[in-house]
C-alpha positions in Angstrom: -26.6 -12.6 -29.1 -24.1 -11.3 -26.8 -23.0 -14.1 -23.8 -21.5 -14.1 -20.5 -18.5 -15.1 -22.2 -18.0 -12.1 -24.2 -18.0 -9.9 -21.1 -15.9 -12.9 -19.3 -12.0 -11.0 -20.1 -13.3 -7.6 -19.5 -14.7 -8.9 -15.7 -11.5 -10.6 -14.7 -9.9 -7.8 -15.8 -11.8 -5.3 -13.7 -11.8 -8.1 -10.5 -8.0 -8.4 -10.9 -7.0 -5.5 -10.7 -10.1 -4.5 -8.0 -8.2 -7.2 -5.9 -4.7 -6.4 -6.5 -5.5 -2.5 -5.7 -7.1 -3.7 -2.3 -4.0 -5.7 -1.3 -1.6 -3.4 -2.7 -3.5 -0.6 -0.5 -4.1 -2.7 2.6 -0.2 -3.5 2.6 0.8 -0.1 2.1 -1.1 1.1 5.0 0.1 -1.5 7.1 3.8 -0.8 6.2 2.9 3.3 6.9 1.9 2.8 10.4 4.7 0.3 11.4 7.1 3.0 10.1 5.0 5.7 11.9 5.7 3.5 15.1 9.0 2.9 14.7 9.8 6.6 13.6 8.0 7.7 16.6 9.8 5.5 19.1 13.4 6.8 17.7 12.7 10.0 18.6 10.6 9.2 21.8 14.1 7.2 22.8 16.2 10.5 21.6 14.1 12.2 23.8 14.3 10.0 26.6 18.4 9.9 26.3 18.5 13.9 26.3 16.5 13.6 29.7 18.7 11.6 31.3 21.8 13.3 29.8 23.4 10.7 28.0 23.0 12.5 24.6 22.1 15.8 23.7 20.1 17.0 20.7 20.1 19.8 18.9 16.0 19.8 17.7 16.1 22.7 16.1 18.8 21.2 13.4 16.7 17.9 13.6 13.9 20.5 12.4 15.2 21.3 9.7 16.4 18.0 8.6 13.0 16.8 8.4 11.7 19.2 6.7 13.7 19.3 3.9 13.5 15.7 3.8 9.5 15.9 4.0 9.7 18.5 1.3 12.2 16.5 -1.1 9.5 13.8 -0.6 6.5 16.1 -1.4 8.5 17.1 -5.0 8.7 13.6 -5.9 5.3 12.9 -5.1 4.8 15.7 -7.0 6.7 14.9 -9.9 5.0 11.2 -10.0 1.9 12.5 -10.2 2.5 15.1 -12.7 3.8 11.9 -14.8 1.3 9.9 -14.2 -1.2 12.6 -15.7 1.3 12.5 -19.0 1.1 9.1 -19.2 -3.1 8.9 -19.0 -2.3 11.4 -22.1 -0.5 8.8 -23.8 -2.4 5.8 -23.3 -5.7 7.6 -24.4 -3.6 8.8 -27.7 -2.4 5.1 -28.2 -5.9 4.3 -27.9 -5.4 1.4 -25.0 -8.2 1.5 -24.3 -8.4 -2.2 -22.5 -5.7 -0.4 -19.8 -8.3 1.7 -18.5 -10.9 -0.4 -16.5 -7.5 -2.2 -15.2 -6.6 1.2 -13.4 -10.0 2.5 -12.5 -10.5 -0.9 -10.9 -7.4 -1.0 -9.3 -7.3 2.2 -8.3 -10.9 2.0 -6.1 -10.1 -1.6 -4.8 -6.4 0.9 -3.6 -8.7 3.6 -2.2 -10.7 0.7 -0.2 -7.5 -1.1 1.2 -5.9 2.1 2.5 -9.4 3.2 4.0 -9.9 -0.6 5.5 -6.3 -1.1 6.3 
């Protein structure tokens, strides 16, 4: 007969992964929000200083630099996502099936943390 104690490690893995995912997602959303405010205030400050005639901002060059930076970030994210797919293949080939409940519950928690943060 199967008892609750047989499922305790599995339930602990799922619950722990979910809670860790929620915390990471929540924290990441807060950090991104703070960074967006700081960057927005910086750009507004540059625009104000240019309006006052204190500095001159080459907005075309600013846009070029910003676009190249965002392209680099997008390429990095695509590279990471490609490597995660290779990691999933390696995990399934090694037979590490106990990691799959942890990662799936952590990703579900992460999405909840991002959406509710």
